[in-house]
Residue, then its C-alpha position, 0 to 999 in steps of 0.5 A: m451404535n445403538v446396540l441391543i443385547i438379548c440374553y436370558v441371564h445376567p448378574p447376579e446370576h453366575a452363568p458366564t454368558g450373562v457375565n460376558c454380556a454385561e461386560l461387553a455392554e460396559d466396554l461398548v459404553k466406554s467406547g461411546h456406544k449406547v447399549t441396552i440389555l434385555t434379560g430375565w429375573p435372577s433364577h439360574p440355574e434352579g429356576s426359582l427367584y433369588p431371595g430379595w427379588h420381586a419379579r414383574f413384566r418389565q423393570t428398567t434401570q440405568t446401571e452404574e456401568g452406563y448401559r440400560l438394563i431391562r428385566c423381562g417377566h417369564a415363568l418361574h419354576p424349577r427348571f431341572n425338568k425338560f418341560w419347565k425348561l422349555w416353558f421358561y425359554f418360551t415365556f422369556a422369548i415372548s416377553s423379551f420380544i414385547n419389551g424389545l418393541f419399546t427400546g427405541k432406535v436399534d442399529v444391531i441386535v446381539s442375541c445369545s442362542t437358546l432353544v428355538f424360541g429365543p432366536l426366532t423372536s429376537w430375529s423377528l424383533a430385528k426385522v421390526k426394528r430394521a436392525r442388523y442381527v448377530y446370532w451369538v451361538q453359545d451351544i449349537h442347538p439341537e445337537t447339544i441336547r442330542n449329545a446329552g442324550l435328551i433327544s434322538e435325531t429321529n425325533p420329529i421335534y429334533r428335526l423341527l429344532l434343527a430346521s428352525d436353527k438353520f433358518i435363523c443362521r441363514h437369515s442372520t447378518l452374522v453368526g458368532t461362535l465360540t470355537d473354530a470347531m463350531q464354525q466348521i459345524l455351521v459351515a457344514r450346514g451350508l452357511d457362507p463361511k464369511k458370515v460365521i465368525l469367532m466371538m469367544h467367551w472370556v474372563d476378566a483377568k483383573k477379577i481372577p489374578p493369581c493369589s495365595s491359596d492361604n486366603p480367607w475364603r479357604r479358611e472360612h470353609e475349613i479347607d486344610l492347607n495341607k490338602f491337594v485340592v482338585l477343583h470342579a467349579g461351575t454349572i453341573g449340567y447334563i453335558s458335563g458327565a460329572e458323575v465321573v468326578i465322584d468315580a475318580a474320587q472313589i478310586i483314590a479315597d485312601r489318599t487323605d491328602i487329596l480333596f475334591l472340591i465341587v463348587g456350583d449348582g446344576p441338574l446333576k448336582e444331587k446325583l453327584i451328592a447321592r453318588s458320593h454318599k453311596y460310596g461313603l466318600k470323605n474326600v469330596k466337599f460340595l459348595p454352592f456358586q460363589g459370589a464375584d467378590v470371592l471368585a479369585q480366592m476360590q479359584a486360588t484354593g484349587d491346586v488343579g482345575l477339573v473339566t469333564l464332558l460327555p463323549e460327544s459334548g466337547g466336540s465344538s465348545i470350550p467349557s467356560k470353567m477352563h477360563g477361570y482355572t487358567a486365569a488363576g494360573k492353575p493346571v487343568i485336567a480334562s476328561v474330554a474327547d481327544d480331538s476336541p477344542t479343549a484337548r487341542m488347546i491344552r496341548n497347544g499351551n502345554f498347561g494340563i493333562v488330557c484324559p480319555v473321556q469318561d475314564p475315572q481311572a485316568i483322571a485319578q492317575a492324572i491327579l496323583h501325578l500332579a499331587e506328587n509333582r507339585s513343581e510341574a503342576e505350578e509350571m503348567g499353571r504359569r503356562g496356562r495363565e500366559f496362554f489365557l492372557s494371549i487369547f481369552d482376556r476381556e479387553i482382547c475379546t470385547r474389542q474384537i466384538e466391537q470391531i465386528l459390530t461396527s463393521i456391519v452397521 
């Protein structure tokens, strides 16, 4: 096959969607397919170009992994503002369409979902190329932004976004989703159940093997070996409701043996820092996103991984940070809706504790329980690793996607 993947993020950006697309491209090449990725310039999540990079309208490289990478020009502006975020999506959509016209023969286009503009232009590109079109839904728009409280259902823009996304779903060859709950939402829109399929996210188990918590990364960041570390790692986005992490830290601030380690960036990070300073907390440590070369050591530093979501935001998706925790063999504490895919998965695999959504007292009590029952926590982590390997390992997921793509070409 000649496969074109359109995804606005790509390494060295840390966003799981970009990492997964790069790994999918690499594995497809190993199976004998030709792959091109259309992406943007490294600027996620802040919106500012990474140091050492110089953006232009088009840059084409042949990667060491064997796929062609085309970086497309787009707006560069801090994106923790709704207008500038939409402006980024719009400019990338137009640029990727124009650049996509010059990619040669394409059999199938895989497009990762963004707000309105990207799906429309990538679907149009598939029509021009006479290629099959797979719409890989990472977040169900516009419901995701509604659930984050950024727009209401009565807003005319919301209705326009919903109509646009329904159009793309109906006219796609296939629609890929991350969970069965997402499938149900899309089928409820009136889609043929046969065209809505699972295309799950994954983590490469070889990149995050269980390793010692006494490691160079931990020592570099002066994290005491005697601390019980509660790790919150990943994008700190609007739907995370991550302020509750600071509230939980405040409740057990007198436990000097417990450290909340928040690793990552996102639009809510400054609010979390301000909240931590307001409470005068000494048990919270903030660090930026970490490189892939220290990812395993960073994950190993945590004794438990923490997942939080707003009440309506976890109803369909599984936070990718949970994949990292379980790959590293760590138990998970999740403050999510009781009937969410995340909650069901934790219970099915018996590798963590599900707390009522946005309940800092329940989170604090769960942390204290695992801190005082280390052997139970370690056993949960072992079960989490086994559960992860059975479903979310890279080799399993990319092979499934290859079979899906070859079936429609």
